[in-house]
C-alpha positions in Angstrom: 29.4 -23.0 6.6 29.5 -23.5 2.8 31.2 -20.6 1.0 32.6 -19.1 4.2 36.0 -19.8 5.8 36.4 -19.3 9.5 39.4 -17.5 11.0 40.4 -16.5 14.5 40.7 -12.7 15.0 44.5 -12.9 14.8 44.3 -15.0 11.6 41.7 -12.7 10.1 43.9 -9.6 10.0 44.4 -8.7 6.4 41.4 -10.7 5.1 38.2 -9.3 3.6 35.1 -9.5 5.7 32.4 -11.6 4.1 29.4 -10.0 5.7 28.3 -7.0 7.8 28.9 -7.3 11.5 26.2 -5.6 13.7 27.0 -3.8 16.8 24.2 -3.2 19.4 24.5 -0.6 22.2 21.1 -0.5 23.9 19.6 3.0 23.7 22.3 4.2 21.4 22.7 2.3 18.2 22.0 -0.9 16.3 23.8 -1.1 13.0 26.8 -2.4 11.1 30.1 -1.6 12.8 32.0 -3.3 10.0 30.8 -3.7 6.5 31.2 -6.5 4.0 34.4 -5.9 2.1 36.2 -4.3 5.1 39.8 -5.5 5.5 40.3 -6.6 9.0 43.0 -4.6 10.9 44.9 -5.4 14.1 43.3 -2.3 15.7 39.8 -3.7 15.0 40.3 -6.6 17.3 39.3 -4.8 20.6 36.1 -3.7 19.1 35.3 -7.1 17.6 36.0 -8.7 21.0 33.6 -6.2 22.7 31.0 -7.3 20.1 31.4 -10.9 21.2 33.3 -11.9 18.0 36.2 -14.3 18.5 36.1 -15.7 14.9 35.5 -14.1 11.5 34.0 -15.6 8.4 35.5 -14.8 5.1 33.4 -15.3 2.0 34.8 -17.6 -0.6 32.8 -17.5 -3.9 31.3 -20.8 -5.1 29.4 -21.3 -8.4 26.4 -22.9 -6.8 26.0 -20.5 -3.9 25.1 -16.9 -3.4 26.2 -14.5 -0.7 23.3 -13.0 1.3 23.8 -9.6 -0.5 23.8 -11.2 -3.9 20.6 -13.0 -2.9 19.0 -9.7 -1.7 19.9 -8.1 -5.0 18.2 -10.9 -6.9 15.1 -10.6 -4.7 15.1 -6.9 -5.3 15.3 -7.5 -9.0 12.0 -9.4 -8.8 10.4 -6.2 -7.2 12.3 -3.6 -9.2 10.4 -1.2 -11.5 10.2 2.5 -12.4 8.0 3.3 -9.4 10.4 2.0 -6.7 14.0 2.6 -5.5 16.2 0.9 -3.0 18.6 1.4 -0.1 21.3 -1.1 0.7 22.1 -3.9 0.9 22.9 -3.2 4.6 23.4 -6.3 6.8 22.2 -8.3 3.9 18.9 -6.5 3.6 17.6 -4.1 0.9 14.9 -1.7 1.7 12.5 -0.6 -1.0 11.0 2.9 -1.3 8.3 4.5 -3.4 9.6 6.9 -6.0 6.3 8.8 -6.1 3.0 8.9 -4.2 0.3 6.5 -5.2 -1.3 3.1 -4.5 0.9 0.2 -3.5 0.0 -2.9 -5.5 1.4 -6.3 -4.7 1.4 -9.8 -6.3 0.5 -11.1 -2.9 0.2 -14.7 -4.0 3.7 -14.9 -5.5 5.2 -13.1 -2.5 3.6 -15.6 -0.2 4.8 -18.5 -2.2 8.4 -17.2 -2.2 8.3 -16.6 1.5 7.1 -20.2 1.9 10.3 -21.5 0.3 12.2 -20.8 3.4 15.5 -18.9 3.7 14.1 -15.9 1.6 12.1 -13.0 2.9 10.0 -10.4 1.1 8.2 -8.3 3.6 5.8 -5.4 2.6 3.3 -2.9 3.7 -0.4 -3.9 3.2 -1.6 -4.2 -0.3 -3.6 -1.2 -1.6 -1.9 1.1 0.9 -1.7 4.8 0.0 1.9 5.7 0.1 3.9 8.9 -0.4 7.2 9.5 -2.3 10.2 8.3 -0.3 8.2 6.1 2.1 9.4 2.6 2.8 7.1 0.0 1.2 9.1 -3.3 1.4 12.3 -5.1 2.3 14.0 -8.2 1.0 16.6 -10.4 2.6 18.1 -13.9 2.6 18.2 -15.5 6.0 21.5 -17.4 5.9 24.9 -15.7 5.0 25.1 -18.0 2.0 22.3 -19.7 0.1 22.0 -22.2 -2.7 21.6 -20.8 -6.1 18.8 -23.3 -6.7 16.6 -21.6 -4.0 16.9 -18.3 -5.8 16.1 -20.0 -9.1 12.9 -21.3 -7.5 11.9 -17.7 -6.4 12.5 -16.4 -9.9 10.4 -19.2 -11.4 7.5 -18.2 -9.0 7.8 -14.6 -9.9 8.0 -15.3 -13.6 11.0 -13.1 -13.8 11.5 -13.3 -17.6 9.6 -10.2 -18.8 6.9 -10.5 -16.1 5.6 -7.5 -14.1 7.4 -6.7 -10.8 6.1 -8.3 -7.6 5.2 -4.8 -6.4 4.8 -1.3 -7.6 3.2 2.1 -6.9 0.3 3.1 -9.2 0.1 6.9 -9.5 -3.2 8.6 -8.8 -5.0 9.3 -12.1 -8.2 11.0 -11.3 -8.0 14.8 -11.5 -11.5 16.1 -10.7 -14.9 15.2 -9.3 -18.5 16.3 -9.3 -20.3 16.3 -5.9 -24.1 16.1 -5.9 -25.5 17.1 -2.5 -29.0 15.7 -1.9 -31.6 16.7 0.6 -34.4 19.3 0.6 -33.2 20.6 3.9 -29.9 21.7 2.3 -31.4 22.8 -1.0 -33.9 25.0 0.9 -31.1 26.5 3.0 -32.6 25.2 6.3 -29.3 23.6 7.3 -25.6 24.2 6.3 -24.0 21.8 4.0 -21.3 20.3 6.2 -20.8 17.2 4.0 -19.1 18.7 0.9 -16.2 20.4 2.8 -15.3 17.0 4.3 -15.4 15.3 1.0 -13.5 18.0 -0.7 -10.7 17.7 1.8 -10.5 13.9 1.4 -10.4 14.3 -2.4 -7.6 16.9 -2.3 -5.4 14.4 -0.4 -5.3 12.4 -3.7 -4.9 15.4 -6.0 -8.6 15.5 -7.0 -10.2 18.9 -7.3 -13.9 19.8 -7.1 -15.0 20.5 -10.7 -18.7 20.9 -10.0 -21.0 21.1 -6.9 -24.7 20.6 -7.4 -27.3 20.9 -4.6 -30.6 19.1 -5.2 -33.7 18.2 -3.4 -35.0 14.7 -2.6 -36.7 12.3 -5.0 -35.4 9.9 -7.7 -36.2 12.2 -10.6 -34.7 15.3 -9.0 -31.5 13.5 -7.9 -31.3 11.8 -11.3 -31.5 15.2 -13.1 -28.6 16.5 -10.9 -26.5 13.4 -11.7 -27.1 13.8 -15.4 -26.2 17.5 -15.2 -23.0 16.5 -13.4 -22.2 13.9 -16.0 -22.3 16.5 -18.8 -19.3 18.1 -17.2 -17.4 14.9 -17.8 -15.8 14.6 -14.4 -13.5 11.8 -13.5 -15.7 10.8 -10.5 -19.2 11.6 -9.3 -20.1 11.5 -5.6 -23.6 11.7 -4.2 -23.9 12.7 -0.5 -26.9 12.1 1.5 -30.0 10.0 1.0 -28.2 6.6 1.3 -30.2 5.0 4.1 -33.2 2.7 3.7 -35.7 5.4 4.6 -38.5 5.7 2.0 -37.5 9.3 1.4 -33.8 8.4 0.6 -33.8 8.0 -3.1 -30.1 8.4 -4.0 -29.4 4.7 -4.7 -32.5 4.5 -7.0 -31.4 7.6 -8.9 -27.9 6.3 -9.4 -29.2 3.0 -10.7 -31.7 4.8 -13.0 -28.9 7.0 -14.4 -27.4 3.9 -16.1 -24.6 3.0 -13.7 -23.7 -0.6 -13.2 -24.0 -1.1 -9.4 -21.0 -3.0 -8.0 -22.0 -2.8 -4.4 -24.8 -1.2 -2.4 -24.1 -2.1 1.1 -20.5 -2.8 2.2 -19.3 -5.0 5.1 -17.6 -2.1 6.7 -18.6 -0.2 9.9 -18.8 2.8 9.7 -20.0 3.0 6.1 -22.3 0.0 5.6 -24.7 1.9 3.3 -22.0 2.9 0.8 -22.7 2.4 -2.9 -20.3 2.2 -5.9 -21.1 1.9 -9.5 -19.5 2.5 -12.9 -20.8 3.9 -16.2 -20.0 2.3 -19.5 -17.2 4.7 -20.1 -15.5 3.6 -16.8 -16.5 6.7 -14.8 -17.1 5.7 -11.2 -20.1 7.0 -9.2 -20.4 6.6 -5.4 -23.1 7.2 -2.9 -21.7 8.3 0.4 -23.5 7.5 3.6 -23.9 10.2 6.3 -21.1 8.8 8.5 -18.5 10.1 6.0 -19.5 13.6 7.2 -18.9 13.1 10.9 -16.7 9.9 11.3 -13.0 10.4 10.9 -12.4 7.2 9.0 -15.0 5.2 7.0 -15.4 2.9 4.1 -14.8 5.9 1.8 -11.2 6.1 3.1 -10.7 2.4 2.2 -11.9 2.7 -1.4 -10.8 6.3 -2.4 -7.1 5.5 -2.9 -8.0 2.7 -5.3 -10.5 4.8 -7.1 -8.0 7.7 -7.4 -5.5 5.3 -8.9 -8.0 4.1 -11.5 -8.4 0.6 -10.0 -11.9 -0.8 -10.8 -13.3 -2.4 -7.7 -15.3 -5.6 -7.8 -17.9 -7.3 -5.7 -15.1 -9.6 -4.4 -13.1 -6.6 -3.3 -16.0 -5.4 -1.1 -16.6 -8.9 0.2 -13.0 -8.9 1.4 -13.5 -5.7 3.4 -15.5 -7.7 6.0 -12.4 -9.1 7.6 -10.9 -6.1 9.4 -13.7 -3.8 8.3 -14.8 -2.9 11.8 -13.5 0.4 13.1 -12.8 0.4 16.8 -13.6 4.1 17.2 -10.4 4.9 19.1 -10.4 8.3 21.0 -7.4 9.3 18.8 -7.7 8.0 15.3 -4.4 6.7 13.9 -5.6 5.4 10.6 -4.0 4.1 8.5 -1.6 2.9 11.2 -4.3 0.7 12.7 -6.2 -2.6 11.9 -9.1 -1.0 10.1 -9.5 -2.3 6.6 -6.5 -4.6 6.9 
């Protein structure tokens, strides 16, 4: 093996270990028993034998080769930025953590191309995942103990390492407040309780967004439109309209949103539950969304897929919504485990 010199255990005493040696005890532990840099001692031999080691490799530095830990450090450098931290290398692997909560954003194309080189691994959580401070978001590793410098040069070229943005990062949530427009004459007249707004308010709070204004209005394009305009005067970071999103003739929320001057990005999303979701933007960048009734009573819907991006200030496109179709079918599990499930992935 290039860059490594092989010794018997007896010969290895006094030499420096070239890589971590993992010990596995089923049900008890799996981890490095001896770390890279450890000086082999005579008393280590029984443990090494119990681990199935009869020979030890010692790393001998070569100009055109990298040790696995050096390679991992270079890969981490392609991902490093102010929003991430690391742990390791341990057993040649560096784990990457979020320094603060926010939206995980990946250069998925470059990461895929680097993985396709062979011998190098960058593994991550799903793009656009909502993450919390301290959560693990990625890991990097070289497969062999030693790897050609040329292979790392290829990875750096793909990433555009010279002054380019990191391959991954965590965008902090930017939106601070929202206006909720509750539509429906039955709510406006007090015939039924508004159960929609408390659900929405709880979902917003998870991303640090407070309720700045709550307006209840009856049905009709003009009436809903006036409520939207009233809400806009408060200059919220986000406007949400609840109710009136179906195709029934009396459901006029989409028409009111369009008439208010918003550019409609999507009315109808390839997601179930949540197919009648609407998203638009005003000229100043303020997003407005129409939430279908399922958001009120279904645990996880299209709103949960788009809210983290909206909260981070990401402007969604028609292409983003088209991409939701693959994986956009909720299975309605008896116990919802979102986001640890296939929905939206």
